[in-house]
C-alpha positions as CSV (number, residue, x, y, z in Angstrom):
1,M,-14.8,34.4,-106.8
2,D,-13.4,32.1,-104.1
3,L,-14.8,34.2,-101.2
4,I,-17.4,36.9,-100.8
5,I,-17.3,38.9,-97.6
6,I,-20.3,40.9,-96.5
7,G,-19.0,43.8,-94.4
8,A,-16.0,46.0,-94.8
9,G,-15.3,46.5,-91.1
10,P,-12.2,45.4,-89.2
11,A,-13.3,41.7,-89.4
12,G,-14.1,41.7,-93.1
13,L,-11.0,43.6,-94.1
14,A,-8.7,41.5,-92.0
15,A,-10.3,38.3,-93.4
16,S,-9.9,39.5,-97.0
17,I,-6.2,40.2,-96.4
18,A,-5.6,36.7,-94.9
19,A,-7.5,35.0,-97.7
20,A,-5.9,37.0,-100.5
21,K,-2.4,36.3,-99.1
22,N,-3.1,32.7,-99.6
23,G,-4.1,33.0,-103.2
24,L,-7.9,33.3,-102.9
25,R,-9.9,35.7,-105.1
26,V,-11.9,37.9,-102.7
27,L,-14.8,40.3,-103.1
28,I,-16.1,42.5,-100.2
29,V,-19.5,44.0,-100.3
30,D,-20.6,46.9,-98.0
31,E,-23.5,49.3,-98.0
32,F,-21.5,52.3,-96.6
33,M,-19.7,54.7,-98.8
34,K,-16.3,54.1,-97.0
35,P,-14.6,50.9,-95.8
36,G,-13.8,50.5,-92.1
37,G,-17.2,50.0,-90.5
38,R,-17.2,51.1,-86.9
39,L,-13.5,51.8,-87.1
40,L,-14.4,55.1,-88.8
41,G,-15.9,56.5,-85.7
42,Q,-13.3,55.4,-83.1
43,L,-10.7,57.7,-81.5
44,H,-9.7,57.0,-77.9
45,E,-6.7,57.0,-75.6
46,E,-5.7,53.5,-74.6
47,K,-3.0,54.6,-72.2
48,K,-1.3,57.8,-71.6
49,N,-0.4,59.5,-74.9
50,V,-1.2,56.3,-76.9
51,W,-4.2,56.7,-79.1
52,W,-6.3,54.3,-81.1
53,N,-7.3,56.1,-84.3
54,G,-9.9,54.0,-86.1
55,I,-9.8,56.0,-89.3
56,E,-6.0,55.4,-89.7
57,E,-6.5,51.7,-88.9
58,A,-9.2,51.4,-91.5
59,H,-7.0,53.1,-94.1
60,T,-4.2,50.7,-93.4
61,L,-6.4,47.7,-93.7
62,H,-8.1,49.0,-96.9
63,T,-4.8,49.9,-98.5
64,E,-3.3,46.4,-97.8
65,A,-6.5,44.6,-99.1
66,I,-6.4,46.6,-102.4
67,S,-2.7,45.9,-102.8
68,L,-3.5,42.2,-102.6
69,G,-6.1,42.4,-105.3
70,V,-9.2,42.3,-103.1
71,E,-12.2,43.8,-104.9
72,I,-14.3,46.1,-102.7
73,R,-17.8,47.2,-103.8
74,L,-19.2,50.0,-101.5
75,Q,-22.7,51.5,-101.4
76,T,-23.9,48.0,-102.3
77,S,-26.7,46.5,-100.1
78,V,-27.3,42.8,-99.9
79,Y,-31.0,41.8,-99.9
80,H,-30.9,38.0,-100.4
81,L,-28.6,34.9,-100.1
82,E,-29.0,31.6,-101.8
83,K,-27.0,28.4,-101.4
84,Q,-26.9,26.4,-104.6
85,S,-23.7,24.7,-105.9
86,S,-22.1,27.9,-104.7
87,W,-23.3,30.9,-102.7
88,C,-25.4,33.5,-104.6
89,V,-25.4,37.0,-103.1
90,H,-28.1,39.2,-104.5
91,T,-27.3,43.0,-104.1
92,T,-28.5,46.3,-105.4
93,K,-25.6,46.2,-107.8
94,G,-26.1,42.7,-109.2
95,T,-25.7,39.1,-108.2
96,F,-22.4,37.6,-107.3
97,S,-21.4,34.0,-106.6
98,S,-18.5,32.3,-104.8
99,K,-17.7,29.0,-103.2
100,A,-17.3,30.5,-99.7
101,L,-19.3,33.2,-97.9
102,L,-18.2,35.2,-94.8
103,L,-20.7,37.3,-92.9
104,A,-19.0,40.1,-91.0
105,T,-22.0,42.4,-90.7
106,G,-21.1,43.7,-87.2
107,A,-23.6,45.0,-84.7
108,I,-26.6,47.2,-84.4
109,E,-27.4,49.7,-81.7
110,K,-30.3,49.4,-79.3
111,S,-32.3,52.4,-78.2
112,F,-34.7,53.2,-75.3
113,P,-38.2,54.5,-76.0
114,I,-38.7,57.7,-74.1
115,P,-41.4,60.3,-74.5
116,G,-40.2,62.8,-77.1
117,W,-37.6,60.5,-78.6
118,T,-38.8,61.1,-82.2
119,L,-37.9,64.8,-82.0
120,P,-35.1,66.1,-84.3
121,G,-32.0,66.3,-82.2
122,V,-32.5,62.9,-80.6
123,M,-30.1,60.2,-81.9
124,S,-28.3,57.1,-80.9
125,I,-24.8,57.5,-79.3
126,G,-23.3,55.8,-82.4
127,A,-24.9,58.4,-84.7
128,A,-23.4,61.2,-82.6
129,Q,-20.0,59.4,-83.0
130,V,-20.3,59.2,-86.7
131,M,-21.3,62.8,-87.0
132,T,-18.3,64.1,-85.1
133,N,-15.5,61.6,-86.1
134,V,-16.5,60.8,-89.7
135,H,-18.4,63.8,-90.9
136,H,-16.8,66.4,-88.6
137,V,-20.2,67.9,-87.6
138,K,-21.2,68.4,-84.0
139,P,-24.5,66.8,-83.0
140,G,-25.3,70.0,-81.1
141,H,-23.8,72.5,-78.7
142,K,-25.0,70.9,-75.4
143,G,-26.6,67.6,-74.8
144,V,-27.2,64.7,-72.4
145,I,-26.4,61.0,-72.8
146,I,-29.1,58.5,-71.7
147,G,-27.6,55.2,-70.8
148,I,-24.6,54.5,-68.6
149,N,-22.5,51.7,-70.1
150,A,-19.2,50.9,-71.8
151,L,-20.4,52.2,-75.2
152,S,-21.6,55.6,-73.8
153,F,-18.4,56.1,-71.8
154,A,-16.2,55.4,-74.8
155,I,-18.1,57.7,-77.2
156,A,-18.6,60.5,-74.7
157,R,-14.9,60.9,-74.4
158,E,-14.7,61.3,-78.2
159,L,-17.5,63.9,-78.2
160,I,-15.7,65.9,-75.5
161,L,-12.5,65.8,-77.5
162,C,-14.4,67.3,-80.4
163,G,-15.6,70.2,-78.3
164,V,-19.1,68.9,-77.6
165,D,-20.6,70.0,-74.2
166,I,-22.1,67.0,-72.4
167,A,-24.3,68.0,-69.5
168,G,-24.3,64.6,-67.9
169,F,-25.0,60.8,-68.1
170,Y,-28.4,59.7,-67.0
171,L,-30.4,56.5,-66.7
172,P,-33.5,55.9,-68.8
173,P,-36.9,55.6,-67.2
174,T,-38.0,52.1,-66.1
175,N,-40.1,50.4,-68.7
176,V,-40.4,47.0,-70.4
177,F,-37.5,47.8,-72.7
178,T,-35.0,49.3,-70.3
179,K,-35.0,46.6,-67.6
180,S,-31.6,46.4,-65.8
181,D,-30.3,49.5,-67.7
182,A,-32.7,51.6,-65.6
183,Q,-31.8,50.0,-62.2
184,P,-29.1,51.9,-60.2
185,R,-27.8,48.8,-58.6
186,D,-27.3,46.9,-61.8
187,V,-25.7,49.9,-63.6
188,F,-23.4,50.5,-60.6
189,K,-22.1,47.0,-61.0
190,Q,-21.4,47.7,-64.7
191,M,-19.6,50.9,-63.8
192,L,-17.3,49.0,-61.4
193,R,-16.1,46.9,-64.4
194,L,-15.0,50.1,-66.1
195,A,-13.3,51.6,-63.0
196,H,-9.8,51.0,-64.6
197,L,-10.7,53.6,-67.3
198,A,-11.3,56.4,-64.7
199,P,-9.0,59.3,-65.0
200,S,-8.6,59.5,-61.1
201,P,-6.5,57.0,-59.2
202,F,-9.1,57.3,-56.4
203,F,-11.8,55.9,-58.6
204,K,-9.6,53.2,-60.0
205,I,-8.6,51.9,-56.5
206,G,-12.1,52.4,-55.1
207,G,-13.7,50.6,-58.0
208,A,-11.3,47.6,-57.6
209,L,-12.2,47.3,-53.9
210,A,-15.9,47.7,-54.5
211,R,-15.9,44.9,-57.1
212,K,-14.8,42.5,-54.4
213,S,-17.2,43.5,-51.7
214,T,-21.0,43.5,-51.8
215,F,-21.1,45.6,-48.6
216,I,-19.0,48.3,-50.2
217,Q,-21.2,48.2,-53.2
218,K,-24.4,48.7,-51.2
219,Q,-22.9,51.5,-49.1
220,S,-21.4,53.2,-52.1
221,L,-24.7,53.3,-53.9
222,R,-26.5,54.4,-50.7
223,Y,-24.2,57.5,-50.4
224,Y,-23.7,58.1,-54.1
225,P,-23.6,61.9,-54.5
226,K,-26.8,63.6,-55.5
227,N,-25.0,65.5,-58.2
228,G,-23.1,62.5,-59.4
229,F,-19.4,61.8,-59.8
230,Q,-17.6,63.6,-62.5
231,V,-15.5,61.9,-65.2
232,W,-13.7,64.2,-67.7
233,G,-15.7,67.0,-66.2
234,V,-19.1,65.3,-66.9
235,P,-21.3,64.2,-64.0
236,I,-22.5,60.6,-64.0
237,H,-26.0,60.6,-62.5
238,L,-26.6,57.1,-61.3
239,K,-29.7,58.0,-59.3
240,K,-31.4,60.3,-61.9
241,A,-33.3,59.4,-65.0
242,V,-34.5,61.4,-68.1
243,T,-38.2,60.9,-68.1
244,D,-39.2,63.2,-71.0
245,I,-37.5,64.9,-74.0
246,I,-39.0,68.3,-74.5
247,G,-39.5,70.4,-77.6
248,D,-41.8,71.3,-80.5
249,S,-39.9,71.2,-83.7
250,T,-36.6,70.2,-82.1
251,V,-35.1,69.3,-78.7
252,T,-35.0,72.2,-76.3
253,A,-34.8,70.4,-72.9
254,V,-35.1,67.2,-71.0
255,S,-37.1,66.4,-67.8
256,I,-35.0,64.8,-65.1
257,A,-36.3,62.9,-62.0
258,S,-34.4,61.6,-59.0
259,L,-34.6,57.9,-58.3
260,T,-34.5,55.6,-55.3
261,Q,-31.9,52.9,-55.1
262,E,-34.6,50.6,-56.6
263,G,-35.0,52.8,-59.6
264,E,-38.4,54.3,-58.6
265,I,-39.1,57.9,-59.4
266,I,-39.2,60.2,-56.4
267,P,-42.4,62.3,-56.7
268,G,-41.9,66.0,-57.0
269,S,-38.2,65.7,-57.9
270,E,-38.5,66.6,-61.6
271,T,-36.4,69.4,-63.0
272,E,-35.6,70.6,-66.5
273,Q,-32.2,70.8,-68.2
274,Q,-31.8,73.0,-71.3
275,V,-30.1,71.0,-74.1
276,D,-30.2,70.9,-77.9
277,F,-29.5,67.2,-78.5
278,V,-29.9,63.9,-76.7
279,A,-27.8,60.8,-77.4
280,I,-29.4,57.4,-76.4
281,A,-27.0,54.6,-75.5
282,G,-28.8,51.3,-75.3
283,G,-25.8,49.2,-76.1
284,L,-25.1,46.9,-79.0
285,T,-26.5,43.6,-80.3
286,P,-25.2,41.3,-83.1
287,L,-26.6,42.1,-86.6
288,T,-27.8,38.7,-87.7
289,E,-30.6,39.4,-90.3
290,L,-28.6,37.8,-93.1
291,I,-27.9,34.7,-91.0
292,G,-31.7,34.2,-91.1
293,L,-31.5,33.6,-94.9
294,T,-29.3,30.6,-94.3
295,T,-29.9,27.4,-92.3
296,C,-27.3,28.4,-89.6
297,P,-29.0,28.3,-86.2
298,L,-28.8,31.2,-83.7
299,R,-28.0,30.8,-80.0
300,E,-29.0,33.2,-77.4
301,I,-26.0,34.0,-75.2
302,A,-26.4,37.1,-72.9
303,S,-22.7,37.5,-72.4
304,L,-22.2,37.9,-76.1
305,G,-24.9,40.5,-76.5
306,G,-27.8,38.4,-77.6
307,A,-28.5,35.9,-80.4
308,V,-25.4,34.9,-82.3
309,P,-24.9,32.4,-85.1
310,E,-23.6,29.0,-84.0
311,H,-19.9,28.7,-84.9
312,A,-16.7,27.2,-83.9
313,E,-13.5,28.9,-82.7
314,D,-12.1,28.7,-86.3
315,M,-15.1,30.8,-87.4
316,T,-16.8,28.0,-89.3
317,T,-20.5,27.4,-89.0
318,P,-22.6,24.2,-89.3
319,V,-23.4,25.3,-92.9
320,P,-20.7,24.2,-95.4
321,H,-18.6,27.1,-96.7
322,L,-20.3,29.6,-94.4
323,Y,-18.1,31.6,-92.0
324,V,-18.7,34.4,-89.5
325,A,-16.4,36.9,-87.8
326,G,-16.6,40.1,-85.8
327,N,-19.5,41.5,-83.8
328,I,-22.0,39.3,-85.5
329,T,-20.5,36.5,-83.3
330,G,-20.7,38.6,-80.1
331,I,-20.0,42.2,-79.0
332,E,-16.3,42.9,-78.4
333,S,-13.7,45.4,-79.4
334,A,-12.6,46.2,-82.9
335,K,-9.2,44.6,-82.2
336,V,-10.9,41.3,-81.3
337,A,-13.0,41.6,-84.5
338,K,-9.9,42.2,-86.6
339,A,-8.2,39.1,-85.0
340,Q,-11.3,37.0,-85.6
341,G,-11.3,38.2,-89.3
342,H,-7.7,37.0,-89.6
343,V,-8.8,33.6,-88.3
344,A,-11.8,33.4,-90.7
345,G,-9.6,34.3,-93.7
346,L,-7.2,31.5,-92.9
347,S,-10.0,29.1,-92.2
348,V,-11.4,29.7,-95.7
349,A,-8.0,29.1,-97.1
350,R,-7.6,25.8,-95.2
351,H,-10.9,24.6,-96.5
352,S,-9.8,25.5,-100.0
353,F,-7.2,22.7,-99.7
354,K,-4.4,25.0,-98.6
355,K,-3.3,22.7,-95.8
356,Y,-0.1,24.6,-95.1
357,V,-2.1,27.3,-93.3
358,C,-3.1,25.0,-90.4
359,T,-0.2,26.1,-88.2
360,A,-0.9,29.8,-88.9
361,L,-4.6,29.2,-88.2
362,Q,-3.8,27.8,-84.7
363,Q,-1.6,30.8,-84.0
364,A,-4.3,33.1,-85.2
365,M,-6.9,31.5,-82.9
366,A,-4.5,31.9,-79.9
367,Q,-4.0,35.5,-80.9
368,V,-7.8,36.1,-80.6
369,Q,-7.7,34.9,-77.0
370,T,-4.7,37.1,-76.2
371,T,-6.4,40.1,-77.8
372,R,-9.6,39.4,-75.8
373,A,-7.7,39.2,-72.5
374,Q,-5.9,42.5,-73.2
375,A,-9.0,44.4,-74.3
376,L,-9.4,47.8,-72.6
377,I,-13.2,47.5,-72.6
378,Q,-15.4,44.4,-72.1
379,F,-18.9,45.3,-73.3
380,H,-20.4,42.4,-71.4
381,P,-19.2,40.4,-68.4
382,N,-18.2,36.7,-68.8
383,V,-17.5,37.0,-72.5
384,K,-14.9,34.3,-72.2
385,N,-17.4,31.9,-70.6
386,G,-19.9,32.8,-73.3
387,R,-17.4,31.9,-76.0
388,Q,-16.5,28.6,-74.4
389,Q,-20.2,27.7,-74.1
390,L,-20.7,28.4,-77.8
391,Y,-17.6,26.5,-78.9
392,K,-18.5,23.5,-76.7
393,L,-21.9,23.5,-78.4
394,A,-20.3,23.6,-81.8
395,C,-18.1,20.6,-80.9
396,E,-21.1,18.6,-79.7
397,Q,-22.9,19.2,-83.0
398,T,-20.0,17.9,-85.1
């Protein structure tokens, strides 16, 4: 093989297509039973009556990759990597080798530890998404979402479309793991970045104004309704936290406490809400375990979601013939991951002495920037600055 790609999500599939179109022999390895990665769970309205259907997008990419001769091995886990004269990829279905290796492993969810979180019926928000959109099984009849962020908003909309009753969004309790995710002020600032997604023009305009004024932010939080603002008929409780998940053999209820503006629990404010499932939304962080089997350094950049492999804008790393693409490089949308995958595939082709792709590679890198600028949701603020910081570092190392 000329190229092995680990990860059959939007980045991996797009990279395989770009590489195969330029004559490279490509193998994709993925541990899931279907190609598409996180695309498989995505279904949302980008603008009025225009929908992004992740399953259809995954099918389109998969079909094109197969038509170009890309070999895809699913239900195959990678447990070791070795760099010899070529890359050796050790999997549960055998060992494969290639000159170039692309890691497109995506991201992993974070969760909050809350008393009762090991009960059946408690799951990550991503698990609820996969249950409904991939397996067509409701996670429950009525539940709450713990964690107010871009990820929870996006998936909640999908759950509602599937007929799931969401009783409300709540903050997690303050502890060493939740940090700013449990602070009403910090979460409110995050909400303002998502105001353009609000179904009400009032919230859109109000959010835009509040982003520009610290005074408006303070007053808005001070007078935030006790019962929360409703979006899609679901209340967002910015000043309430789920402090306990209740049940014996399964979830039956949650304990909810009111909070001060500083995130402190108000004594005697606890109430119970009857539910049969709980979805915890702690956000995403790059999945970098396999990078640890290489000599590629990791760089901690908060605006990209955590530790990411050092890489340049063309998706090359300091390790010869090692490339990265998608959410392993920083948490962004599936469209950005797909665009990055296209860049990575062309970059591999260029380093395989196919010099004619240089112009296409420059165009592809420009397209990543355009896609990022047009993204409906930014999972972290200052993503662009984080990218520039990383690329500057990569230039200094060369």
